[in-house]
PDB file of N, CA, C and O in Angstrom, chain B, residues numbered from 101:
ATOM      1  N   MET B 101      43.977  71.815  63.168  1.00  0.00           N
ATOM      2  CA  MET B 101      44.685  72.231  64.184  1.00  0.00           C
ATOM      3  C   MET B 101      45.108  73.701  63.642  1.00  0.00           C
ATOM      4  O   MET B 101      45.459  73.869  62.474  1.00  0.00           O
ATOM      5  N   LYS B 102      45.067  74.380  64.259  1.00  0.00           N
ATOM      6  CA  LYS B 102      45.354  76.120  64.313  1.00  0.00           C
ATOM      7  C   LYS B 102      46.413  76.296  65.204  1.00  0.00           C
ATOM      8  O   LYS B 102      46.423  76.008  66.401  1.00  0.00           O
ATOM      9  N   PHE B 103      47.201  76.733  64.612  1.00  0.00           N
ATOM     10  CA  PHE B 103      48.370  77.507  65.121  1.00  0.00           C
ATOM     11  C   PHE B 103      48.576  79.224  65.274  1.00  0.00           C
ATOM     12  O   PHE B 103      48.494  79.833  64.208  1.00  0.00           O
ATOM     13  N   ASN B 104      48.773  79.846  66.211  1.00  0.00           N
ATOM     14  CA  ASN B 104      48.828  81.047  66.360  1.00  0.00           C
ATOM     15  C   ASN B 104      50.010  81.390  65.786  1.00  0.00           C
ATOM     16  O   ASN B 104      50.650  80.600  65.092  1.00  0.00           O
ATOM     17  N   THR B 105      50.490  82.949  66.109  1.00  0.00           N
ATOM     18  CA  THR B 105      51.577  83.471  65.395  1.00  0.00           C
ATOM     19  C   THR B 105      53.221  82.909  66.076  1.00  0.00           C
ATOM     20  O   THR B 105      54.227  82.583  65.446  1.00  0.00           O
ATOM     21  N   LEU B 106      53.003  82.958  67.508  1.00  0.00           N
ATOM     22  CA  LEU B 106      54.058  82.534  68.122  1.00  0.00           C
ATOM     23  C   LEU B 106      54.196  80.871  67.824  1.00  0.00           C
ATOM     24  O   LEU B 106      55.261  80.489  67.339  1.00  0.00           O
ATOM     25  N   ASP B 107      53.507  80.226  68.007  1.00  0.00           N
ATOM     26  CA  ASP B 107      53.461  78.765  67.480  1.00  0.00           C
ATOM     27  C   ASP B 107      53.872  78.589  66.330  1.00  0.00           C
ATOM     28  O   ASP B 107      54.415  77.487  66.245  1.00  0.00           O
ATOM     29  N   LEU B 108      53.876  79.301  65.139  1.00  0.00           N
ATOM     30  CA  LEU B 108      54.123  79.084  63.872  1.00  0.00           C
ATOM     31  C   LEU B 108      55.704  79.122  64.057  1.00  0.00           C
ATOM     32  O   LEU B 108      56.500  78.235  63.748  1.00  0.00           O
ATOM     33  N   THR B 109      56.001  80.517  64.708  1.00  0.00           N
ATOM     34  CA  THR B 109      57.488  80.917  64.901  1.00  0.00           C
ATOM     35  C   THR B 109      58.148  79.948  65.536  1.00  0.00           C
ATOM     36  O   THR B 109      59.148  79.501  64.974  1.00  0.00           O
ATOM     37  N   ARG B 110      57.813  79.489  66.630  1.00  0.00           N
ATOM     38  CA  ARG B 110      58.503  78.152  67.114  1.00  0.00           C
ATOM     39  C   ARG B 110      58.702  76.916  66.471  1.00  0.00           C
ATOM     40  O   ARG B 110      59.676  76.166  66.538  1.00  0.00           O
ATOM     41  N   VAL B 111      57.381  76.772  65.675  1.00  0.00           N
ATOM     42  CA  VAL B 111      57.685  75.231  64.575  1.00  0.00           C
ATOM     43  C   VAL B 111      58.721  75.934  63.253  1.00  0.00           C
ATOM     44  O   VAL B 111      59.334  75.129  62.552  1.00  0.00           O
ATOM     45  N   TRP B 112      58.821  76.937  63.065  1.00  0.00           N
ATOM     46  CA  TRP B 112      60.003  77.226  62.060  1.00  0.00           C
ATOM     47  C   TRP B 112      61.247  77.656  62.356  1.00  0.00           C
ATOM     48  O   TRP B 112      62.150  77.732  61.523  1.00  0.00           O
ATOM     49  N   ALA B 113      61.365  78.001  63.726  1.00  0.00           N
ATOM     50  CA  ALA B 113      62.777  78.083  64.799  1.00  0.00           C
ATOM     51  C   ALA B 113      63.377  76.355  64.960  1.00  0.00           C
ATOM     52  O   ALA B 113      64.531  75.927  64.985  1.00  0.00           O
ATOM     53  N   ALA B 114      62.372  75.814  65.027  1.00  0.00           N
ATOM     54  CA  ALA B 114      62.825  74.588  65.182  1.00  0.00           C
ATOM     55  C   ALA B 114      63.416  73.367  64.175  1.00  0.00           C
ATOM     56  O   ALA B 114      64.167  72.401  64.312  1.00  0.00           O
ATOM     57  N   VAL B 115      62.615  73.996  63.050  1.00  0.00           N
ATOM     58  CA  VAL B 115      62.933  72.950  61.789  1.00  0.00           C
ATOM     59  C   VAL B 115      64.302  73.818  61.201  1.00  0.00           C
ATOM     60  O   VAL B 115      65.176  73.134  60.670  1.00  0.00           O
ATOM     61  N   THR B 116      64.409  74.583  61.244  1.00  0.00           N
ATOM     62  CA  THR B 116      65.430  75.626  61.063  1.00  0.00           C
ATOM     63  C   THR B 116      66.682  75.563  61.738  1.00  0.00           C
ATOM     64  O   THR B 116      67.676  76.113  61.263  1.00  0.00           O
ATOM     65  N   GLY B 117      66.708  74.919  62.833  1.00  0.00           N
ATOM     66  CA  GLY B 117      67.601  74.868  63.945  1.00  0.00           C
ATOM     67  C   GLY B 117      68.118  73.613  63.528  1.00  0.00           C
ATOM     68  O   GLY B 117      69.320  73.429  63.334  1.00  0.00           O
ATOM     69  N   ILE B 118      67.196  72.697  63.378  1.00  0.00           N
ATOM     70  CA  ILE B 118      67.558  71.282  63.026  1.00  0.00           C
ATOM     71  C   ILE B 118      68.709  70.844  61.528  1.00  0.00           C
ATOM     72  O   ILE B 118      69.685  70.100  61.435  1.00  0.00           O
ATOM     73  N   VAL B 119      67.917  71.813  60.452  1.00  0.00           N
ATOM     74  CA  VAL B 119      68.503  72.021  59.513  1.00  0.00           C
ATOM     75  C   VAL B 119      69.816  72.632  59.490  1.00  0.00           C
ATOM     76  O   VAL B 119      70.826  72.165  58.961  1.00  0.00           O
ATOM     77  N   LEU B 120      69.716  73.548  60.017  1.00  0.00           N
ATOM     78  CA  LEU B 120      71.278  74.190  60.316  1.00  0.00           C
ATOM     79  C   LEU B 120      72.349  73.367  61.020  1.00  0.00           C
ATOM     80  O   LEU B 120      73.542  73.469  60.736  1.00  0.00           O
ATOM     81  N   ALA B 121      71.747  72.345  62.181  1.00  0.00           N
ATOM     82  CA  ALA B 121      72.537  71.664  62.810  1.00  0.00           C
ATOM     83  C   ALA B 121      73.142  70.377  61.814  1.00  0.00           C
ATOM     84  O   ALA B 121      74.363  70.302  61.674  1.00  0.00           O
ATOM     85  N   VAL B 122      72.528  69.690  61.346  1.00  0.00           N
ATOM     86  CA  VAL B 122      72.700  68.894  60.514  1.00  0.00           C
ATOM     87  C   VAL B 122      73.677  69.370  59.466  1.00  0.00           C
ATOM     88  O   VAL B 122      74.673  68.679  59.254  1.00  0.00           O
ATOM     89  N   TRP B 123      73.444  70.701  58.664  1.00  0.00           N
ATOM     90  CA  TRP B 123      74.092  71.024  57.753  1.00  0.00           C
ATOM     91  C   TRP B 123      75.784  71.091  58.583  1.00  0.00           C
ATOM     92  O   TRP B 123      76.782  70.505  58.164  1.00  0.00           O
ATOM     93  N   TYR B 124      75.720  71.868  59.682  1.00  0.00           N
ATOM     94  CA  TYR B 124      77.103  71.779  60.432  1.00  0.00           C
ATOM     95  C   TYR B 124      77.743  70.364  60.558  1.00  0.00           C
ATOM     96  O   TYR B 124      78.874  70.184  60.106  1.00  0.00           O
ATOM     97  N   PHE B 125      76.970  69.228  61.231  1.00  0.00           N
ATOM     98  CA  PHE B 125      77.606  68.061  61.591  1.00  0.00           C
ATOM     99  C   PHE B 125      78.029  67.384  60.268  1.00  0.00           C
ATOM    100  O   PHE B 125      78.873  66.488  60.272  1.00  0.00           O
ATOM    101  N   GLY B 126      77.234  67.968  58.751  1.00  0.00           N
ATOM    102  CA  GLY B 126      77.668  67.345  57.666  1.00  0.00           C
ATOM    103  C   GLY B 126      78.912  67.530  56.957  1.00  0.00           C
ATOM    104  O   GLY B 126      79.540  66.748  56.243  1.00  0.00           O
ATOM    105  N   LEU B 127      79.218  69.132  57.416  1.00  0.00           N
ATOM    106  CA  LEU B 127      80.261  69.458  57.066  1.00  0.00           C
ATOM    107  C   LEU B 127      81.386  68.874  58.063  1.00  0.00           C
ATOM    108  O   LEU B 127      82.496  68.736  57.548  1.00  0.00           O
ATOM    109  N   VAL B 128      81.286  68.597  59.100  1.00  0.00           N
ATOM    110  CA  VAL B 128      82.383  68.560  60.244  1.00  0.00           C
ATOM    111  C   VAL B 128      82.426  67.058  59.724  1.00  0.00           C
ATOM    112  O   VAL B 128      83.597  66.687  59.645  1.00  0.00           O
ATOM    113  N   TRP B 129      81.582  66.149  59.372  1.00  0.00           N
ATOM    114  CA  TRP B 129      81.879  64.813  58.927  1.00  0.00           C
ATOM    115  C   TRP B 129      82.518  64.546  57.935  1.00  0.00           C
ATOM    116  O   TRP B 129      83.196  63.549  57.689  1.00  0.00           O
ATOM    117  N   GLY B 130      82.212  65.879  57.049  1.00  0.00           N
ATOM    118  CA  GLY B 130      82.526  65.290  55.270  1.00  0.00           C
ATOM    119  C   GLY B 130      84.491  66.012  55.372  1.00  0.00           C
ATOM    120  O   GLY B 130      85.352  65.965  54.492  1.00  0.00           O
ATOM    121  N   GLY B 131      84.568  66.513  56.581  1.00  0.00           N
ATOM    122  CA  GLY B 131      86.275  66.907  56.730  1.00  0.00           C
ATOM    123  C   GLY B 131      86.296  68.499  56.395  1.00  0.00           C
ATOM    124  O   GLY B 131      87.277  69.152  56.749  1.00  0.00           O
ATOM    125  N   GLU B 132      85.010  69.247  55.583  1.00  0.00           N
ATOM    126  CA  GLU B 132      85.124  70.795  55.404  1.00  0.00           C
ATOM    127  C   GLU B 132      85.145  71.388  56.992  1.00  0.00           C
ATOM    128  O   GLU B 132      84.715  70.957  58.062  1.00  0.00           O
ATOM    129  N   ARG B 133      85.943  72.719  56.535  1.00  0.00           N
ATOM    130  CA  ARG B 133      85.603  73.635  57.879  1.00  0.00           C
ATOM    131  C   ARG B 133      84.570  74.710  57.702  1.00  0.00           C
ATOM    132  O   ARG B 133      84.724  75.629  56.898  1.00  0.00           O
ATOM    133  N   PRO B 134      83.435  74.565  58.528  1.00  0.00           N
ATOM    134  CA  PRO B 134      82.238  75.237  58.569  1.00  0.00           C
ATOM    135  C   PRO B 134      82.359  76.896  59.005  1.00  0.00           C
ATOM    136  O   PRO B 134      83.106  77.199  59.936  1.00  0.00           O
ATOM    137  N   THR B 135      81.749  77.721  58.433  1.00  0.00           N
ATOM    138  CA  THR B 135      81.815  79.120  58.587  1.00  0.00           C
ATOM    139  C   THR B 135      81.644  79.138  60.061  1.00  0.00           C
ATOM    140  O   THR B 135      81.036  78.295  60.720  1.00  0.00           O
ATOM    141  N   MET B 136      82.343  80.359  60.570  1.00  0.00           N
ATOM    142  CA  MET B 136      82.173  80.815  61.982  1.00  0.00           C
ATOM    143  C   MET B 136      80.352  81.244  62.470  1.00  0.00           C
ATOM    144  O   MET B 136      79.755  81.118  63.539  1.00  0.00           O
ATOM    145  N   VAL B 137      79.945  81.751  61.177  1.00  0.00           N
ATOM    146  CA  VAL B 137      78.493  81.799  61.360  1.00  0.00           C
ATOM    147  C   VAL B 137      77.508  80.821  62.063  1.00  0.00           C
ATOM    148  O   VAL B 137      76.762  80.906  63.038  1.00  0.00           O
ATOM    149  N   LEU B 138      77.898  79.617  60.931  1.00  0.00           N
ATOM    150  CA  LEU B 138      76.957  78.256  61.093  1.00  0.00           C
ATOM    151  C   LEU B 138      77.026  78.012  62.701  1.00  0.00           C
ATOM    152  O   LEU B 138      75.869  78.173  63.090  1.00  0.00           O
ATOM    153  N   PRO B 139      77.659  77.773  63.546  1.00  0.00           N
ATOM    154  CA  PRO B 139      77.463  77.473  64.906  1.00  0.00           C
ATOM    155  C   PRO B 139      76.718  78.349  66.089  1.00  0.00           C
ATOM    156  O   PRO B 139      76.037  78.034  67.065  1.00  0.00           O
ATOM    157  N   MET B 140      77.225  79.744  65.474  1.00  0.00           N
ATOM    158  CA  MET B 140      76.900  80.690  66.287  1.00  0.00           C
ATOM    159  C   MET B 140      74.796  80.572  65.815  1.00  0.00           C
ATOM    160  O   MET B 140      73.930  80.616  66.690  1.00  0.00           O
ATOM    161  N   LEU B 141      74.615  80.486  64.912  1.00  0.00           N
ATOM    162  CA  LEU B 141      73.321  80.437  64.118  1.00  0.00           C
ATOM    163  C   LEU B 141      72.555  79.205  65.207  1.00  0.00           C
ATOM    164  O   LEU B 141      71.746  79.458  66.100  1.00  0.00           O
ATOM    165  N   VAL B 142      72.991  78.086  64.888  1.00  0.00           N
ATOM    166  CA  VAL B 142      72.355  77.123  65.749  1.00  0.00           C
ATOM    167  C   VAL B 142      72.334  77.311  67.375  1.00  0.00           C
ATOM    168  O   VAL B 142      71.395  77.084  68.137  1.00  0.00           O
ATOM    169  N   THR B 143      73.351  77.683  67.612  1.00  0.00           N
ATOM    170  CA  THR B 143      73.444  78.143  69.208  1.00  0.00           C
ATOM    171  C   THR B 143      71.937  79.259  69.619  1.00  0.00           C
ATOM    172  O   THR B 143      71.130  79.183  70.546  1.00  0.00           O
ATOM    173  N   ALA B 144      72.056  80.255  68.448  1.00  0.00           N
ATOM    174  CA  ALA B 144      71.148  81.224  69.073  1.00  0.00           C
ATOM    175  C   ALA B 144      69.590  80.927  68.929  1.00  0.00           C
ATOM    176  O   ALA B 144      68.658  81.438  69.549  1.00  0.00           O
ATOM    177  N   ILE B 145      69.575  79.987  67.965  1.00  0.00           N
ATOM    178  CA  ILE B 145      67.926  79.371  67.675  1.00  0.00           C
ATOM    179  C   ILE B 145      67.645  78.123  68.833  1.00  0.00           C
ATOM    180  O   ILE B 145      66.496  77.897  69.210  1.00  0.00           O
ATOM    181  N   GLY B 146      68.622  77.474  69.266  1.00  0.00           N
ATOM    182  CA  GLY B 146      68.598  76.666  70.475  1.00  0.00           C
ATOM    183  C   GLY B 146      68.585  77.346  71.653  1.00  0.00           C
ATOM    184  O   GLY B 146      67.959  76.788  72.553  1.00  0.00           O
ATOM    185  N   GLY B 147      69.223  78.652  71.972  1.00  0.00           N
ATOM    186  CA  GLY B 147      68.428  79.472  72.991  1.00  0.00           C
ATOM    187  C   GLY B 147      67.217  80.343  73.011  1.00  0.00           C
ATOM    188  O   GLY B 147      66.755  80.914  73.999  1.00  0.00           O
ATOM    189  N   PHE B 148      66.764  80.371  71.781  1.00  0.00           N
ATOM    190  CA  PHE B 148      65.278  80.660  71.736  1.00  0.00           C
ATOM    191  C   PHE B 148      64.699  79.993  72.153  1.00  0.00           C
ATOM    192  O   PHE B 148      63.910  80.401  73.005  1.00  0.00           O
ATOM    193  N   GLU B 149      64.728  78.390  71.778  1.00  0.00           N
ATOM    194  CA  GLU B 149      63.628  77.262  71.781  1.00  0.00           C
ATOM    195  C   GLU B 149      63.924  77.208  73.199  1.00  0.00           C
ATOM    196  O   GLU B 149      62.899  77.262  73.880  1.00  0.00           O
ATOM    197  N   LEU B 150      64.972  77.121  73.841  1.00  0.00           N
ATOM    198  CA  LEU B 150      65.020  76.532  74.990  1.00  0.00           C
ATOM    199  C   LEU B 150      64.359  77.987  76.011  1.00  0.00           C
ATOM    200  O   LEU B 150      63.502  77.710  76.850  1.00  0.00           O
ATOM    201  N   PHE B 151      64.701  79.101  75.904  1.00  0.00           N
ATOM    202  CA  PHE B 151      63.769  80.123  76.627  1.00  0.00           C
ATOM    203  C   PHE B 151      62.401  80.193  76.511  1.00  0.00           C
ATOM    204  O   PHE B 151      61.725  80.637  77.439  1.00  0.00           O
ATOM    205  N   LEU B 152      61.746  79.676  75.130  1.00  0.00           N
ATOM    206  CA  LEU B 152      60.573  79.579  75.193  1.00  0.00           C
ATOM    207  C   LEU B 152      59.803  78.385  76.061  1.00  0.00           C
ATOM    208  O   LEU B 152      58.748  78.379  76.694  1.00  0.00           O
ATOM    209  N   PHE B 153      60.943  77.255  75.764  1.00  0.00           N
ATOM    210  CA  PHE B 153      60.210  75.972  76.671  1.00  0.00           C
ATOM    211  C   PHE B 153      60.301  76.398  77.950  1.00  0.00           C
ATOM    212  O   PHE B 153      59.229  76.402  78.555  1.00  0.00           O
ATOM    213  N   SER B 154      61.554  76.869  78.732  1.00  0.00           N
ATOM    214  CA  SER B 154      60.980  77.506  80.033  1.00  0.00           C
ATOM    215  C   SER B 154      60.070  78.314  80.795  1.00  0.00           C
ATOM    216  O   SER B 154      59.520  78.301  81.896  1.00  0.00           O
ATOM    217  N   GLN B 155      60.150  79.169  79.546  1.00  0.00           N
ATOM    218  CA  GLN B 155      58.711  80.171  80.182  1.00  0.00           C
ATOM    219  C   GLN B 155      57.491  79.546  79.872  1.00  0.00           C
ATOM    220  O   GLN B 155      56.481  79.967  80.437  1.00  0.00           O
ATOM    221  N   ASP B 156      57.364  78.181  78.705  1.00  0.00           N
ATOM    222  CA  ASP B 156      56.085  77.432  78.874  1.00  0.00           C
ATOM    223  C   ASP B 156      55.957  76.628  80.324  1.00  0.00           C
ATOM    224  O   ASP B 156      54.874  76.488  80.894  1.00  0.00           O
ATOM    225  N   MET B 157      57.141  76.151  80.809  1.00  0.00           N
ATOM    226  CA  MET B 157      57.322  75.296  82.160  1.00  0.00           C
ATOM    227  C   MET B 157      56.864  76.353  83.376  1.00  0.00           C
ATOM    228  O   MET B 157      56.191  76.126  84.381  1.00  0.00           O
ATOM    229  N   TRP B 158      57.415  77.456  82.959  1.00  0.00           N
ATOM    230  CA  TRP B 158      57.052  78.389  84.229  1.00  0.00           C
ATOM    231  C   TRP B 158      55.596  78.845  84.603  1.00  0.00           C
ATOM    232  O   TRP B 158      55.013  78.749  85.683  1.00  0.00           O
ATOM    233  N   LEU B 159      55.139  79.413  83.309  1.00  0.00           N
ATOM    234  CA  LEU B 159      53.759  79.300  83.198  1.00  0.00           C
ATOM    235  C   LEU B 159      52.816  78.450  83.603  1.00  0.00           C
ATOM    236  O   LEU B 159      51.794  78.916  84.107  1.00  0.00           O
ATOM    237  N   LYS B 160      52.957  77.231  83.480  1.00  0.00           N
ATOM    238  CA  LYS B 160      52.107  75.911  83.901  1.00  0.00           C
ATOM    239  C   LYS B 160      52.335  75.575  85.293  1.00  0.00           C
ATOM    240  O   LYS B 160      51.531  74.982  86.013  1.00  0.00           O
ATOM    241  N   ARG B 161      53.478  75.991  85.622  1.00  0.00           N
ATOM    242  CA  ARG B 161      53.570  75.944  87.268  1.00  0.00           C
ATOM    243  C   ARG B 161      53.136  77.066  87.964  1.00  0.00           C
ATOM    244  O   ARG B 161      53.081  77.082  89.193  1.00  0.00           O
ATOM    245  N   ARG B 162      52.844  77.942  87.306  1.00  0.00           N
ATOM    246  CA  ARG B 162      52.395  79.157  88.172  1.00  0.00           C
ATOM    247  C   ARG B 162      51.027  79.540  87.813  1.00  0.00           C
ATOM    248  O   ARG B 162      50.409  80.483  88.306  1.00  0.00           O
ATOM    249  N   GLY B 163      50.501  78.535  86.697  1.00  0.00           N
ATOM    250  CA  GLY B 163      48.882  78.699  86.526  1.00  0.00           C
ATOM    251  C   GLY B 163      48.246  77.408  87.773  1.00  0.00           C
ATOM    252  O   GLY B 163      47.061  77.263  88.073  1.00  0.00           O
ATOM    253  N   LYS B 164      49.416  76.606  88.321  1.00  0.00           N
ATOM    254  CA  LYS B 164      48.567  75.395  89.287  1.00  0.00           C
ATOM    255  C   LYS B 164      48.693  75.898  90.730  1.00  0.00           C
ATOM    256  O   LYS B 164      47.975  75.466  91.632  1.00  0.00           O
ATOM    257  N   HIS B 165      49.869  77.058  90.946  1.00  0.00           N
ATOM    258  CA  HIS B 165      50.083  77.095  92.228  1.00  0.00           C
ATOM    259  C   HIS B 165      49.563  78.593  92.622  1.00  0.00           C
ATOM    260  O   HIS B 165      49.843  79.103  93.707  1.00  0.00           O
ATOM    261  N   GLY B 166      48.998  79.060  91.907  1.00  0.00           N
ATOM    262  CA  GLY B 166      48.600  80.609  92.082  1.00  0.00           C
ATOM    263  C   GLY B 166      48.216  81.654  90.800  1.00  0.00           C
ATOM    264  O   GLY B 166      47.922  82.828  91.027  1.00  0.00           O
TER     265      GLY B 166
END
């Protein structure tokens, strides 16, 4: 299985987002206050993934209908 650069970027973004989200909820569960940057990073990575997912869906739809 061979990935291109965009696919590898998406994999790293997903892994990083999951690790940061687990870190955030671990801090909250442990009773500590997370830094203000941590939720912003999780949100930014999630937005990146959501954009690429919606772009894939749009391109698949466009390919079938035109």
